[in-house]
N, C-alpha and C positions, 0 to 999 in steps of 0.2 A: 503494499499499499505506499500512496504518497505520503512522505511525514509532513506534519502540519509544521507551520512558524513556530519559533520558539516560545513565542508569547502563549502560543494556544498548546504549547505541550507540558509548560507550566500550570500545574493545577495548586492554587493556593489554598490550602485548608483553612476556613474560617471556624476554628474549635474555640469559639467566645459563647459566653453564656446569654448575648441579647441581640437581638436584630439590629438595635442601635449601634452597639459596637462594631458588628459585621460590616455595617454599610459604611461606617466612618473607615474601618479599616479599607475596604474596596474601594474607597476614593483616594484614600493616600497611596494606595499600590496601582492605582489607572494613572495612564494610559498604558503603563507597561506590562502589567497582567490583566487578560481577559477571560483567565478561567478561574472560576471557585467552586468550592467542594463546600456543599451544607451538608454536617453530620447530624447525628443522634440529639445531639445536646441544644444545637443551635434550633434545628426542627421543631424539639418540643416547644420551645419558646416563641416562636414566630410561625411557625408550619407553612405553607405555601407563599405567605406574604413575602417573607425574606428571598424566595426565590424569585417571587415576579419580580421584586424592585430591584433584584441583581439583573434579571434577563432586559428591563425596561432600561437598564444604564447600558445595555447592548454588550453584557456578558454573557460568555457561557456557563452552566450549571451544571456540577455533578452531584446528585442526590445520593448521598453515603448512607442509608439507612438500612444495608442488608439485610432486604427482604427473606425470611424464613419461617415457613407456615404451611400448612396442607394447602396443596395446588390450588384450590377454589378461592380460598382467601389471598394467594398470592396474586392469584389472577384479577381479583377484583379490585386488589390494592394497587396492581400496576396499571390498571386500566385507567386509575386516576391521574396519571401523568399526561393523560392527553390534553388536560385542560389545563396544562403549563408547558413552560418553553424547558422543558429539562434534557439536555444533552445527554448524559451518562446517568444510569442508576445501578446500584450494586445489589446483587442476590448472593446470599450464601451458595457455593457451589456444589448443590445435591440435583442431580439430574432432572427430578420431577419440580422441583421448584424452579428451576432454570428455564425447563420448558412452560410451565404455566406461565410466567413472564414473557417468554421470547412472543409467545401467543396473542398477547394484549399489549405489547409495550408501545404499539404506535410508531411514531418515529424518534423515541428514544432509543438510545443504544441500550442494551443490557449487558453490565460487567460481571462476572461471576467471580466472588472472591474465593481464593484456593485455601490459602492457610495465612491464620493473622500473623502479621509480623512481630507480633509481640511474644510468639510460641516459638519454642526451641525443640530440641529433639527429646531433651528430658521430659518437658511436660506430655509432648505427642505419646511416649512411652506410658506414663502414667494415665492417658486417657484410654491406653489398651491397643494403639496401633503399633503392630509388629514391624512395620517398614520403616524406612529413613523418611524426613521430612521430603525430600526430593520425590520419592515416590509417592507420597500421598498429592503433593502439588500439581504432579503430572499426571496424575489419575483423574484428579479434578478437572484440571485445564481441558484434557481431552474429553472427558464424559460431557461438560459442559458445553464446550462449542459443539461437540455433536447433538445436545438437547437443545442449540437454538442460540446462545450468547453470541454478542458481536466480538468480546473480549473477556480478558480475565485481569483480575487484580494480586498481582503476585508480590514477594519481595524482591528487590533487586539481585540478590543472590542465586535467586531460579529463573533469572530474565533469560541469560543467553542460551541454557541449554533447551527452554521451553521456547524459544525464537526459533531454536533451530529444528525443533519437533515437531514445531506448530506451522512454520512457514510465516512467510511475510504479511498476509493478511489480518490476522486476529489485530484486536487491540490490547496492548499490554501495558497496564497502570501501574507504576510501583510507588508505595508509600514506603517509608523507613528511609527516606531520603536526607541524608546528614552532610552537610559540608565539611571539610576536613576540621575546623576549628569547632566543631560543634560537641558541645558536653554531652556525656553519657546519659540514656533516660529510659523509659522502658520499651523502646525498640531492641530487639535482639538481633535481627537481621538487615543490617543497613547497608547504605553505599554512598558514595559522593554522587551527585548529580551528573557529572559527567561518565562515570562508571556506567550508571546506570542507561543512560542513551546508548553509550558504546556497546552495551551488552543486549539492546534491540529494545529499550522501551520506548514505545509512542509517546507516552505520558508519563511526568513524575508529579507526585503528590507530596506537597511541602509543608509543613505547619509551624512547629514551633522556631525552627531555624530562620523564618520570616515575620512570622507574627509576634514573637517574644524578642527579637532584635532592636538594640535603642532606634535605629533607623532601617523600618522595614521595606520602607522603597529602595535604599540602597543594598539590602541584603537582598532582593529580589533580582535588582538588577545584577548582581554578581553572578547570581544564579543564572539569570537569564545568559549572560555572556558565557558564561563556563561551557552552556549546551548550545549556543547558537553556532 
């Protein structure tokens, strides 16, 4: 697939508690950032209103609610997106869930979350999965695409082998992006912006390294320059 421009490859996670804070942050980052992620915390405060406000400003929106329920509920929930300008929406990478979302998605592209970037091999073993993280990520990626997903969400550590295995068409969005000077946090499978893009990511999702920076706009410009 044709790679989007750098300002469309960077998705800034608006992980703040209120719509007011989110829109103020988006305004500070505009015009260099054009793509924003609305997650569960923000959505519970503002619902679709914050998504609509971002769209009216000319921004693309990734709605990251990671739908996971019985197929009928997922289909009915996904159908609600048709009333809003949502570019990307996430579901957990289980085939029945993905298939239900894909049938009801309208113009929104569906991304299947493989394994959360906060999980490591030890946590996976505690959950009862006998294989490796890479095994599970590949399994969920392949079955999700077969079920109708437009792409996947995976850590940057799995991006290279998935791009090779899945080919050039699927969207691969990678959270867990940490510039070299970032401090450690709850993400365990991370990489730099450049490394993720070189590995084959179409989009990188960046939160705290930008939103918690003393100058968020300057932090965003540095990342854009790195991946540009």
